[in-house]
MINUKOL-334840 format. One record per residue: x, y, z of N, C-alpha, C, O in turn; residue in one letter. Coordinates in steps of 0.1 Angstrom, whole numbers, plus 5000, padded with zeros to 4 digits. Layout:
N
XYZXYZXYZXYZA;...
This chain:
129
540634703192541034773180541934893185541534973193Q;543034903179543935013182543435143175543035143164V;543335253183542835373178543635493183544135493195Q;543735593175544235723179543135823176542635833164L;542735903186541635993184542136133188542536163199V;542136223178542636363180541436453184540236423181E;541736553192540736653196541436783198542636793199S;540636893200541237023203541337113191541637233193G;541037073180541037163168539937263169539037253177G;540037363160539037473160539537593153540537593146G;538737703155539137823149539737923159539337933170L;540837973154541638063163542138183155542438163143V;542338293161542938413154544438403153545038333162Q;544938463143546438463142547038523154546538613160A;548138453159548738493171548238423183548838423194G;547138353182546638273193547238133195548238103188G;546638063204547237933207546137823207544937853210S;546537703205545637583206546437473212547637463209L;545837383219546437263223545637143217544437123221R;546337063209545636943204546036823213547136823219L;545136733213545336613221545136493212544336493202S;545836383215545636253208545636143218546636113225C;544436093220544235983229544335853222543735823212A;545135763228545435633222544735523230544635523243A;544135423223543535313230544635203231545235173221S;544735133242545735033243547035073250547635173246G;547335003261548435043269549735043261550735113265R;549834963251551134953243551535083238552735103236T;550635173235551035303230551935383239552635473235F;551935353252552835423261554235393258555135463263S;554535283250555935253246556235283232557235243227R;555335363225555635393212555935543210555435623218Y;556835573201556935713197555635763190555035693183A;555235883194554035943188554336083183555236143187M;553536123174553736253168552636303160551536253160G;552936413153551836483145552336513131553536543128W;551336513122551536563108550336663106549436673114F;550436733095549336813091549236813076550236793068R;548036843071547836853057546836973054545736973058Q;547437073047546637183043545837153030546237063023A;544737223028544037193016544837213003545437313002S;544837112995545537122983547037092984547737102974G;547537062996548937032998549136893003548236823007K;550436853002550836723007550836723022551136833029E;550636613028550836603043552236623046553136573040R;552536693058553836723062554036693077553136693085E;555236653080555636623094555636753102556036853098F;555136743114555136853124556136823135556936913138V;556036713141556936673152556636543158555536483156G;557536493166557336363172558036353186558936433188A;557636263194558236253207558436103210557536013207I;559536063217559835933220558835883232558135963238S;558835753234557835703244558135763258557135773265W;559335793262559635843275559435993275559336053286S;559336053264559236203263560636263263560736393263G;561636183264563036243265563636293252564536363252G;563036253241563536293227562436343219561336293219V;562636463214561636523205562336563192563536583191T;561536573181561936613168560936693162559736663163L;561336813157560336903151560736943137561936943133Y;559736973129559937033116560237173118559837233128A;560937233109561337373110560137463111560237573117D;559037423105557837513105557337543118556737643121S;557537453128557037463141558037493152557637523164G;559337493149560337513159560137653166559937753159K;560137643179560037773187558537813189558237893198G;557637743182556237783184555437653189554437673196R;555837543184555037413188555837333198557037323197F;555137273207555737183217554937053218553737063220T;555636943217554936813218555336763232556436773237I;554236703239554436643252553536523252552736503244S;553736443263552936323264552736293279553536323287R;551536223281551236173295550936023293549935993288D;551935943296551735803294550735733303550135633300N;550435803315549435743323548035763317547135673318A;547935863309546635883301546735833287545835843280K;547935793283548235743270547735853260547035823250I;548235973262547836093254549036173251549936193259T;549136213238550136303234549536443230548336443225V;550236543232549736683231550636753221551736733219Y;549936853214550636943205550237083209549137123206L;551037153216550837293220551337383209552437383206Q;550437463204550737553192550537693197549437733200M;551537773196551537913200551837993188552337953178N;551538123189551838223178551338163165552138163155S;550138123164549638053152549538153141549238273143L;549738103129549738183117548638123107548338003108K;548138203098547138153089547738023081546937933078P;549038023078549537913071549637783080550037683074E;549337793092549237673101547837603099547637493104D;546937663091545637603089545837473082546437463071T;545237373088545437233082544637133090544137163101A;544437013085544036903093545236843100546236813093V;545236833113546336773120546036633124545036593130Y;547036543121546936403123547936353133549036393133Y;547436263142548336203151548736063145548036003138C;549936023149550435903144551435833154551835903163A;551635703152552435633162553335533154552935473145A;554635523159555635433154555635313164556035333176D;555335193160555235083169556635023173556634933181A;557735083168559035043172559235093187558935203190Y;559735003196559735033210561035083216561235073228Q;561935133207563135193212562735333217561835403212G;563435383227563135513233563835633225564635703231D;563435643213563935753205563035773193562035693191Y;563235883186562435913174563235873162564335923159V;562635783154563335733141563035843131561935833124R;563935933129563636043119563335993105562436053099A;563935893101563635843087562235793086561635813076D;561735723096560435673096559435793095558435783088V;559635893103558736003104558836083091557836143086W;560036093085560236173073559536103061558836163053T;559535963061558935893050557435873053556735823045R;556935913065555635903069555235753070554035713067Q;556135673073555935523074555535483088556235403094D;554335523092553935503106552935383106552235353096L;552835323118552035213119550535243122549635163119D;550335353129548935393133548735543130549635623131Y;547535573126547135703122545735733128544835653129W;545535863133544235903136543535963124544135963113G;542336013126541536063115541636213113541236263103K;542236273123542536413121541636513128540436473131G;542136633131541336743136541636863129542836893127T;540636943126540937063117541237183126540637213136L;542337253122542737373128542637483118543237473107V;541937593121541737703112542237833119541737863130T;543237893113543738023118543338133109543738143098V;542638223115542138343107543138453108543738473119S;543138533098544038643098543438773103544038883104S;
C-alpha cells in the first residue's frame, strides 16, 4: 500500500523554526514530484510548495517564499519542509502530497488544482504569538 506519512509538527513560538518530514513507502516515490499543502481551521486547503523528483525544480506559494524551503532525500524517500520565521498565520495542518507523473519538473497546474495522486494524513503546526 502506498503511503505518505508526515511528522515534525508541533507547537512553536512566532519567529521560530520547524522542519516537517514526509516519508513515502515504495521506491517509486523517488521518481515523483512531491510537495506540501496546508489547511488552517475554517479555511480552504492551500498549496505551500513542491519539488521535482531530482530536487532540481521547486515551486513555492507566495506565502512561504523566503521563509520555507523544500528539499528531498531520495535514498530515504523523504521530502522535507523547512519553515523559518514562523508566524501565527502559518498555523495549520500540513499535508504531504505526490504527483505520480514521472517527468523531472513540477506541474504547476496540477499542484494549483490540487489534483494529486497521493496524500498524507497531515501533521499539525501551531505557531503561538
